[in-house]
C-alpha positions as CSV (number, residue, x, y, z in Angstrom):
1,M,-5.5,-27.7,21.6
2,L,-9.3,-27.8,20.7
3,Y,-11.7,-25.1,22.0
4,A,-15.4,-25.5,22.7
5,T,-16.4,-22.0,21.7
6,W,-14.9,-19.0,20.0
7,N,-14.6,-17.0,23.2
8,D,-12.5,-19.9,24.8
9,V,-9.7,-19.5,22.3
10,N,-6.3,-18.5,23.7
11,W,-5.1,-16.3,20.9
12,K,-1.7,-15.8,22.2
13,I,-0.9,-19.5,22.2
14,T,-2.6,-19.9,18.8
15,R,-0.5,-17.2,17.2
16,E,2.7,-18.5,18.8
17,H,2.0,-22.0,17.5
18,V,1.4,-20.9,13.9
19,F,4.2,-18.4,13.9
20,G,6.6,-21.1,15.1
21,I,5.7,-23.2,12.0
22,Q,6.1,-20.2,9.7
23,Q,9.6,-19.5,11.2
24,R,10.6,-23.0,10.3
25,I,9.3,-22.6,6.7
26,Y,11.3,-19.4,6.3
27,K,14.5,-21.0,7.5
28,A,14.0,-24.0,5.3
29,S,13.4,-21.8,2.3
30,V,16.5,-19.8,3.0
31,K,18.5,-23.1,3.0
32,E,16.5,-24.3,-0.1
33,E,15.3,-27.4,1.7
34,W,12.2,-27.6,-0.5
35,T,10.9,-31.0,0.8
36,T,10.9,-29.6,4.4
37,V,9.2,-26.4,3.1
38,A,6.4,-28.5,1.4
39,N,5.9,-30.7,4.5
40,L,5.6,-27.7,6.8
41,Q,3.1,-26.0,4.4
42,K,1.0,-29.1,4.5
43,L,1.2,-28.9,8.4
44,I,-0.1,-25.3,8.4
45,I,-3.0,-25.8,6.0
46,N,-4.2,-28.8,8.2
47,S,-3.5,-27.0,11.5
48,W,-6.5,-26.2,13.7
49,Q,-4.7,-23.2,15.2
50,A,-4.0,-21.8,11.6
51,K,-7.6,-22.3,10.7
52,L,-8.7,-20.4,13.8
53,L,-6.4,-17.5,12.9
54,A,-7.5,-17.6,9.2
55,V,-11.2,-17.2,10.2
56,R,-10.4,-14.6,12.8
57,M,-8.5,-12.6,10.1
58,V,-11.3,-12.4,7.7
59,T,-14.3,-12.1,10.2
60,Q,-12.8,-9.9,13.0
61,D,-9.4,-8.3,12.2
62,N,-9.6,-7.3,8.6
63,Q,-11.1,-3.8,7.7
64,G,-12.9,-5.2,4.7
65,R,-14.6,-8.0,6.7
66,K,-18.1,-6.4,6.3
67,T,-18.2,-6.6,2.5
68,A,-20.3,-9.5,1.3
69,G,-19.4,-11.9,-1.5
70,I,-21.9,-13.6,-3.8
71,D,-23.4,-15.5,-0.9
72,G,-24.6,-12.2,0.6
73,K,-22.9,-13.0,4.0
74,A,-21.0,-10.0,5.4
75,S,-20.4,-11.2,9.0
76,L,-20.5,-14.4,11.1
77,N,-21.5,-14.7,14.8
78,T,-19.1,-16.7,17.1
79,R,-21.0,-20.0,16.6
80,E,-20.7,-19.6,12.8
81,R,-17.1,-18.8,13.1
82,M,-16.4,-22.1,14.9
83,E,-18.4,-24.0,12.3
84,L,-16.3,-22.4,9.5
85,V,-13.1,-23.4,11.3
86,N,-14.4,-27.0,11.4
87,R,-15.4,-26.9,7.8
88,I,-12.7,-25.3,5.8
89,S,-10.1,-27.3,4.0
90,I,-7.9,-26.8,0.9
91,D,-10.2,-28.9,-1.3
92,G,-9.7,-27.3,-4.7
93,K,-13.2,-25.7,-4.7
94,A,-13.7,-22.0,-5.2
95,N,-16.7,-19.6,-5.6
96,P,-16.9,-16.8,-8.1
97,V,-16.1,-13.3,-6.7
98,R,-18.5,-10.4,-6.5
99,R,-17.2,-7.5,-8.6
100,I,-17.6,-4.0,-7.1
101,E,-16.0,-0.7,-8.0
102,I,-14.7,1.9,-5.7
103,P,-13.5,5.4,-6.6
104,K,-9.7,5.9,-6.8
105,P,-8.6,8.7,-4.3
106,G,-8.7,12.1,-6.1
107,K,-9.7,10.6,-9.5
108,K,-12.9,10.2,-11.5
109,E,-12.0,6.6,-12.5
110,K,-12.9,3.6,-10.3
111,R,-10.9,0.6,-9.1
112,P,-12.5,-2.8,-9.6
113,L,-12.5,-5.2,-6.5
114,G,-13.3,-8.8,-6.5
115,I,-14.9,-9.8,-3.2
116,P,-14.7,-13.6,-2.4
117,T,-17.1,-15.3,-0.1
118,I,-16.2,-15.4,3.6
119,E,-15.3,-19.1,3.3
120,D,-13.0,-18.5,0.3
121,R,-11.4,-15.6,2.2
122,A,-10.7,-17.8,5.1
123,K,-9.2,-20.5,2.8
124,Q,-7.1,-17.8,1.1
125,A,-5.8,-16.6,4.5
126,L,-4.9,-20.2,5.3
127,V,-2.9,-20.7,2.1
128,K,-1.2,-17.3,2.5
129,M,0.0,-18.4,5.9
130,A,1.7,-21.3,4.3
131,L,3.1,-19.6,1.2
132,E,4.2,-16.2,2.6
133,P,7.2,-17.3,4.8
134,E,8.6,-19.3,1.9
135,W,8.4,-16.3,-0.4
136,E,9.6,-13.8,2.2
137,A,12.8,-15.7,2.2
138,K,13.0,-15.3,-1.6
139,F,11.7,-11.8,-2.4
140,E,14.1,-9.2,-3.5
141,P,15.2,-6.5,-1.0
142,N,13.8,-3.5,-2.7
143,S,10.2,-4.8,-3.1
144,Y,8.2,-3.0,-0.4
145,G,4.4,-3.4,-1.1
146,F,2.1,-5.9,0.6
147,R,4.9,-7.4,2.7
148,P,5.0,-7.9,6.5
149,G,7.4,-5.5,8.2
150,K,7.8,-3.3,5.2
151,S,6.0,-0.1,4.4
152,A,5.8,2.8,2.0
153,H,8.0,4.8,4.3
154,D,10.7,2.1,3.9
155,A,10.5,2.5,0.1
156,I,10.7,6.3,0.4
157,E,13.8,5.9,2.7
158,G,15.3,3.5,0.1
159,I,15.0,6.2,-2.6
160,R,16.3,8.9,-0.2
161,S,19.5,6.9,0.4
162,R,20.2,6.5,-3.3
163,L,19.6,10.1,-4.2
164,R,21.2,11.7,-1.1
165,F,24.4,12.9,-2.8
166,E,24.7,12.6,-6.6
167,P,22.0,13.6,-9.2
168,K,20.7,10.7,-11.2
169,F,18.5,9.6,-14.0
170,V,15.2,7.9,-13.0
171,L,12.7,5.8,-14.9
172,D,9.4,6.5,-13.1
173,A,7.0,3.7,-14.1
174,D,3.7,2.2,-13.4
175,I,2.6,-1.4,-14.4
176,A,-0.7,-1.1,-16.3
177,Q,-3.7,-3.1,-14.8
178,C,-1.3,-5.2,-12.8
179,F,-3.8,-7.3,-11.0
180,D,-6.1,-7.8,-14.0
181,R,-3.7,-8.9,-16.5
182,I,-1.3,-11.5,-14.9
183,N,-0.9,-14.6,-17.0
184,H,-2.2,-17.6,-15.0
185,D,0.2,-20.2,-16.5
186,R,3.3,-18.1,-16.0
187,L,2.3,-17.3,-12.4
188,M,1.6,-20.9,-11.6
189,S,4.9,-22.0,-13.0
190,K,6.6,-19.9,-10.4
191,I,4.8,-21.5,-7.4
192,K,6.4,-24.8,-6.2
193,A,3.9,-25.8,-3.5
194,P,2.1,-29.0,-2.6
195,A,-0.3,-30.1,-5.2
196,N,-3.5,-29.3,-3.3
197,I,-2.3,-25.8,-2.7
198,K,-1.4,-25.3,-6.4
199,R,-4.8,-26.8,-7.4
200,Q,-6.6,-24.4,-5.0
201,I,-4.9,-21.4,-6.3
202,R,-5.6,-22.2,-9.9
203,E,-9.3,-22.6,-9.0
204,W,-9.4,-19.2,-7.4
205,L,-7.7,-17.7,-10.4
206,K,-10.3,-19.1,-12.8
207,A,-13.4,-19.0,-10.6
208,G,-14.9,-16.0,-12.5
209,I,-16.7,-12.9,-11.4
210,F,-20.4,-11.8,-11.0
211,L,-21.0,-8.4,-12.3
212,D,-24.5,-6.9,-12.4
213,G,-26.0,-10.4,-12.0
214,A,-24.1,-11.9,-14.9
215,F,-21.2,-14.4,-14.7
216,H,-17.9,-13.6,-16.5
217,P,-15.1,-16.2,-16.7
218,T,-11.6,-15.2,-15.8
219,K,-8.7,-16.1,-18.1
220,E,-6.2,-13.8,-16.7
221,G,-5.4,-11.7,-13.5
222,T,-6.0,-12.2,-9.8
223,P,-8.8,-10.1,-8.5
224,Q,-8.0,-7.1,-6.2
225,G,-9.9,-7.6,-2.9
226,G,-8.8,-11.3,-2.4
227,V,-6.7,-12.0,0.7
228,I,-4.0,-13.9,-1.3
229,S,-4.0,-11.6,-4.4
230,P,-1.3,-9.1,-3.2
231,L,1.0,-12.1,-2.5
232,L,0.4,-13.6,-5.9
233,A,1.0,-10.3,-7.5
234,N,4.4,-10.0,-5.7
235,V,5.2,-13.6,-6.8
236,A,4.4,-12.6,-10.4
237,L,6.7,-9.6,-10.3
238,H,9.5,-11.3,-8.4
239,G,12.7,-11.3,-10.4
240,M,12.7,-7.8,-11.8
241,E,15.7,-6.6,-9.8
242,K,17.6,-9.8,-10.9
243,A,16.6,-9.1,-14.5
244,I,18.3,-5.6,-14.6
245,S,21.3,-6.8,-12.7
246,S,22.5,-8.3,-15.9
247,I,23.3,-4.8,-17.2
248,P,27.1,-4.3,-17.0
249,K,28.1,-1.5,-14.6
250,K,31.3,0.2,-13.5
251,S,32.7,-0.1,-10.0
252,R,30.4,1.6,-7.5
253,E,28.0,2.6,-10.2
254,V,24.3,2.6,-9.0
255,L,21.5,1.0,-11.0
256,V,18.7,0.0,-8.5
257,L,15.0,-0.8,-8.9
258,I,12.6,0.1,-6.1
259,R,9.1,-1.2,-6.3
260,Y,6.0,-0.8,-4.2
261,A,3.2,-3.0,-5.7
262,D,2.7,-1.8,-9.3
263,D,4.6,1.4,-8.9
264,L,8.4,1.4,-9.4
265,V,11.5,3.5,-10.1
266,V,14.8,2.6,-11.6
267,I,17.7,4.9,-10.4
268,G,21.0,5.1,-12.2
269,Q,23.9,7.5,-13.1
270,D,23.9,6.5,-16.8
271,M,20.8,7.5,-18.9
272,E,21.5,4.7,-21.4
273,K,21.6,2.1,-18.7
274,V,18.3,3.3,-17.3
275,K,16.9,3.0,-20.8
276,Q,18.3,-0.4,-21.2
277,A,16.6,-1.3,-17.8
278,K,13.3,-0.2,-19.2
279,N,13.7,-2.5,-22.3
280,I,14.5,-5.4,-20.0
281,L,11.5,-4.7,-17.7
282,T,9.3,-4.4,-20.7
283,E,10.4,-7.9,-21.9
284,F,10.1,-9.4,-18.3
285,L,6.6,-8.0,-17.9
286,G,5.5,-9.1,-21.4
287,E,6.2,-12.7,-20.5
288,M,3.9,-12.3,-17.5
289,G,1.1,-10.8,-19.6
290,L,1.8,-7.3,-18.3
291,A,3.2,-4.0,-19.6
292,L,4.4,-0.6,-18.4
293,S,1.7,2.1,-18.6
294,E,2.6,4.5,-21.4
295,D,0.7,7.4,-19.7
296,K,2.4,7.0,-16.3
297,T,6.0,6.0,-17.3
298,R,8.6,8.7,-17.9
299,L,12.4,9.1,-17.9
300,C,13.6,12.2,-15.9
301,H,16.6,13.6,-14.1
302,T,16.6,14.5,-10.4
303,K,18.2,17.9,-10.9
304,E,18.1,19.0,-14.5
305,K,15.3,19.3,-17.1
306,L,15.5,16.4,-19.5
307,R,14.0,17.2,-22.9
308,N,10.4,18.1,-22.0
309,E,10.4,16.5,-18.6
310,E,10.7,18.6,-15.5
311,P,13.3,17.6,-12.9
312,G,12.3,15.2,-10.1
313,F,9.5,12.7,-9.9
314,D,6.6,11.6,-7.7
315,F,6.4,8.3,-5.9
316,L,4.0,7.1,-3.2
317,G,2.6,10.6,-2.8
318,M,6.0,12.2,-2.3
319,N,8.0,14.5,-4.7
320,F,11.7,13.9,-5.0
321,R,13.9,16.6,-6.5
322,Q,17.4,18.0,-6.2
323,Y,17.9,21.7,-6.1
324,I,21.1,23.7,-6.6
325,R,22.3,25.0,-3.2
326,G,25.3,27.0,-1.9
327,K,28.0,25.4,0.2
328,H,26.2,26.2,3.5
329,R,22.9,24.4,2.5
330,S,24.3,21.8,0.2
331,A,24.5,18.1,0.8
332,R,27.9,17.0,2.1
333,H,29.9,13.8,2.1
334,C,31.3,12.5,5.4
335,S,34.7,13.6,4.1
336,G,33.5,17.2,3.9
337,K,33.0,17.3,0.1
338,V,30.3,19.8,-0.9
339,Y,28.0,18.5,-3.7
340,G,26.3,21.9,-4.6
341,H,22.8,20.6,-4.4
342,R,20.3,19.2,-1.9
343,L,17.6,16.5,-2.1
344,L,14.2,17.8,-1.1
345,I,11.3,15.4,-0.4
346,Q,7.9,16.8,0.2
347,P,4.2,16.0,-0.5
348,S,3.5,16.0,-4.3
349,K,1.2,18.6,-5.8
350,K,-1.3,15.9,-6.5
351,S,-1.3,14.7,-2.9
352,V,-1.8,18.3,-1.6
353,K,-4.7,18.8,-4.1
354,R,-6.4,15.6,-3.0
355,F,-6.0,16.6,0.7
356,K,-7.6,20.0,0.1
357,E,-10.4,18.4,-1.8
358,K,-11.0,16.1,1.2
359,I,-11.0,19.1,3.6
360,K,-13.4,21.0,1.4
361,L,-15.7,18.0,1.3
362,E,-15.9,17.9,5.1
363,L,-16.6,21.6,5.2
364,T,-19.4,21.1,2.6
365,K,-21.0,18.4,4.8
366,A,-20.8,20.8,7.8
367,K,-23.0,23.4,6.0
368,R,-25.9,21.1,6.5
369,K,-25.4,21.1,10.3
370,V,-27.1,23.6,12.7
371,Q,-25.4,26.9,12.8
372,G,-23.5,27.6,15.9
373,K,-22.5,24.0,16.5
374,R,-21.1,23.1,13.1
375,V,-17.6,24.6,13.6
376,L,-16.6,22.4,16.5
377,S,-18.3,19.5,14.8
378,V,-16.2,19.9,11.6
379,I,-13.0,20.3,13.7
380,A,-13.7,17.0,15.3
381,S,-14.3,15.3,11.9
382,L,-11.1,16.9,10.4
383,K,-8.8,15.9,13.3
384,P,-8.4,12.2,12.2
385,I,-8.0,13.2,8.5
386,I,-5.3,15.8,9.4
387,K,-3.5,13.5,11.8
388,G,-3.4,10.6,9.3
389,W,-2.2,12.8,6.4
390,A,0.5,14.5,8.6
391,N,1.7,11.3,10.0
392,Y,2.4,9.8,6.6
393,Y,3.9,12.9,4.9
394,R,6.1,14.0,7.8
395,I,8.8,11.8,6.5
396,G,9.6,14.4,3.9
397,N,12.5,16.7,4.8
398,K,10.6,19.6,3.2
399,S,7.1,18.7,4.4
400,G,7.1,21.4,7.1
401,D,6.6,24.2,4.6
402,I,3.7,22.4,3.0
403,F,2.1,21.7,6.4
404,Q,2.3,25.4,7.3
405,K,0.5,26.4,4.1
406,L,-2.1,23.8,4.6
407,D,-2.5,24.9,8.3
408,E,-3.3,28.4,6.9
409,F,-5.7,27.0,4.4
410,I,-7.7,25.1,7.0
411,Y,-7.6,27.9,9.5
412,H,-9.0,30.5,7.1
413,N,-11.8,28.2,5.9
414,L,-12.8,27.5,9.5
415,L,-12.6,31.2,10.4
416,S,-14.9,32.0,7.5
417,M,-17.3,29.5,8.7
418,T,-17.1,30.8,12.3
419,K,-17.9,34.4,11.1
420,R,-20.9,33.2,9.2
421,D,-22.1,31.3,12.2
422,M,-21.6,34.2,14.7
423,G,-23.2,36.8,12.5
424,R,-22.8,40.2,14.1
425,S,-21.4,38.9,17.4
426,S,-18.3,40.8,18.6
427,M,-14.8,39.5,18.2
428,N,-14.6,39.1,22.0
429,T,-17.6,36.7,21.9
430,M,-16.0,34.8,19.0
431,W,-12.7,34.7,20.7
432,N,-14.1,33.4,24.0
433,R,-16.1,30.7,22.3
434,Y,-13.5,29.3,19.9
435,W,-10.0,30.1,21.0
436,K,-8.4,28.1,23.9
437,Y,-5.0,28.5,25.5
438,T,-2.9,25.2,25.6
439,N,0.6,24.4,26.5
440,K,1.4,25.0,22.8
441,G,-0.2,28.5,22.8
442,W,-3.5,29.7,21.5
443,R,-5.4,27.1,19.5
444,F,-8.5,27.6,17.3
445,G,-11.3,25.3,18.6
446,D,-9.0,23.8,21.2
447,T,-7.2,21.8,18.5
448,T,-3.8,21.7,16.9
449,L,-3.9,21.4,13.2
450,M,-1.0,20.6,11.0
451,G,1.4,22.0,13.4
452,S,0.7,19.4,16.0
């Protein structure tokens, strides 16, 4: 169905049409019917409805839609969107990306991002619609990053289930400069798609970057910031679980790899087999032009100190560690067996430190506001930060203790600001202005903090 204007589009019907084709691609990929997969992928990249969705994704839905590429365009009006829908095709042409750098959360270093033009982003979204269902049928079960229907919480639950009872050895690893070092030829050899899609992907990979007004060719890597880059990174890393499955194991012995983007852990009962897994992964990554980060890779135990390494590990902002416990607080098997320890999952020290720094930054900003109004203003600005942080970290079974300490940290900082604002006002005046009674009891500034 063709639409005259952007506002005429029935998005429900459009999504259903494209999703129907994607479902067929997924099913054909499961059955390894590659000719059918290729034909359906051609159908998607030429589909009017898919092009509508691709343009909507990069101009209306995506959070990074207002960042301009080398053409300087950061947004399109509805007329320009329809013109782009009529214009885009998988033609093997690609523009260089604009390189920008953004600070990493809680760190002094910066993360490079490559921002394609809006047209290239729309084309990438279109190709992603065609490729993603094929690869979703192939991807290994313990890969969680940048995948539809999977999240960091799923990865955390995956680790929890493997560490619930017995202590284990863990390879806690990070892939160094994952997006920037992927070997183009090795990546392309894994993609079995129609020729025009493969040609288009290769053009994006070698399109080059503009940095400080100068052009730089790209011989490796897929720029962070592109719509299709996370999918290509997952394709490059696909096969890691299969690689370590070649290690001989005893009956019921655990040796599992859990990965979220470029962060991964290998969990096993036998330290030598975990070391062997590290060697296999090093070889696997080397063939793809990648390597494990020496600074961010360590071998540890979940319960005991291992050489100079403290027990436990951090993954996706959470700390995982097993502590010795008496029989009443210990983990138990369904048969009633007492294990003598308990797995605790809570926000890592680095995560807590970054959160405190973010709170302090908001408090510092508030000092510039007019006295007498800044306390309630800063509470309003803190609410979404606190809520977002608490919603993510509440998955930990020991997060409540951390929340309580952070609640006190925030409360005392706000109370100090209140006292400075109120000057010599009496406590009754301060109480009447800032404390409110709710169905959860007395709340400072009529807000619930970490305890909400």
